[in-house]
C-alpha positions in Angstrom: 87.6 133.5 89.3 89.6 130.6 89.9 89.1 126.9 88.9 89.9 124.6 91.0 92.6 121.6 89.7 90.8 118.2 88.5 91.7 115.5 90.4 94.0 112.7 88.7 93.0 109.8 88.4 95.0 106.7 88.0 94.0 103.9 85.7 92.9 100.9 87.5 95.6 98.6 88.7 96.0 95.2 86.8 98.9 94.5 88.7 99.6 96.3 92.0 102.8 94.4 92.8 104.3 94.9 89.5 103.7 98.8 90.0 104.8 98.6 93.1 108.2 96.7 92.0 108.6 100.0 89.6 107.8 102.3 92.3 110.5 101.0 95.4 113.0 101.1 92.6 112.3 104.7 91.4 111.7 106.3 94.8 114.5 104.5 95.9 116.7 106.3 92.7 115.2 109.7 93.8 116.1 109.1 97.6 119.4 108.1 96.6 120.0 111.3 94.1 118.4 114.2 95.7 120.4 114.0 98.5 122.9 111.7 100.1 122.2 107.7 99.7 121.7 106.6 102.8 120.8 103.0 104.2 117.3 104.2 105.7 116.6 105.3 102.0 115.7 101.4 100.8 113.3 100.7 104.1 111.8 104.5 103.7 111.0 103.4 99.6 109.8 99.7 101.0 107.5 100.9 103.7 106.3 104.4 101.2 105.6 101.1 98.7 103.8 98.8 100.8 101.3 101.6 101.6 100.9 102.4 98.0 100.4 98.8 96.8 97.5 98.2 99.5 95.9 101.1 98.2 96.1 100.5 94.6 94.6 96.6 95.9 91.9 98.1 97.8 90.9 99.8 94.5 92.5 103.6 95.1 93.0 105.3 92.0 93.1 109.1 92.8 96.3 110.5 93.3 95.6 113.5 96.1 93.6 110.5 97.8 97.2 108.2 97.7 99.0 111.2 98.6 97.2 111.7 101.6 97.2 108.1 102.7 101.2 108.0 102.2 101.7 110.8 104.2 99.9 109.8 107.1 100.8 106.7 107.3 104.5 107.6 107.1 103.9 109.9 110.2 104.6 106.9 112.3 108.0 105.9 110.2 111.0 107.1 111.9 112.6 109.7 109.6 115.1 110.3 112.3 117.9 108.8 110.4 117.0 110.6 106.8 117.2 113.8 105.5 113.4 113.0 104.4 109.6 113.1 106.1 106.3 112.0 104.9 105.7 115.2 102.9 108.5 115.0 100.6 107.7 111.4 100.7 104.7 111.4 99.3 105.5 114.2 96.9 108.2 112.3 95.4 105.9 109.6 95.0 103.7 111.8 93.6 105.7 113.6 91.1 107.1 109.8 90.2 103.7 108.7 88.7 102.6 112.0 87.1 105.7 111.4 85.3 105.1 108.0 84.2 101.8 108.9 83.4 103.3 111.6 81.0 101.9 114.5 83.1 103.9 117.5 83.4 103.9 118.6 87.1 105.3 121.9 86.8 102.0 124.5 87.0 99.3 122.3 86.9 99.5 120.9 83.2 
């Protein structure tokens, strides 16, 4: 029988705005290097960061819940001028957060 993957909980946020600045810069760098730098990447990073910061200010620490919030709210974003979509953005945010915590995102380790 397989064991469920335990949830990943971020430490409580002491400064959501500072986290947001880091996330926006990191996500924009990821967006620009993963495919081609696009003008819309800045708007994507800003919107994903707004969602993240608001969730953190509301006390959300569960990584899975943060990812779901980003997927859900980014569905309203116009990705027509981008290679990306809401799932790619939410997954990238998750990967960046895991990396910042020193958690290997490969193979559930």
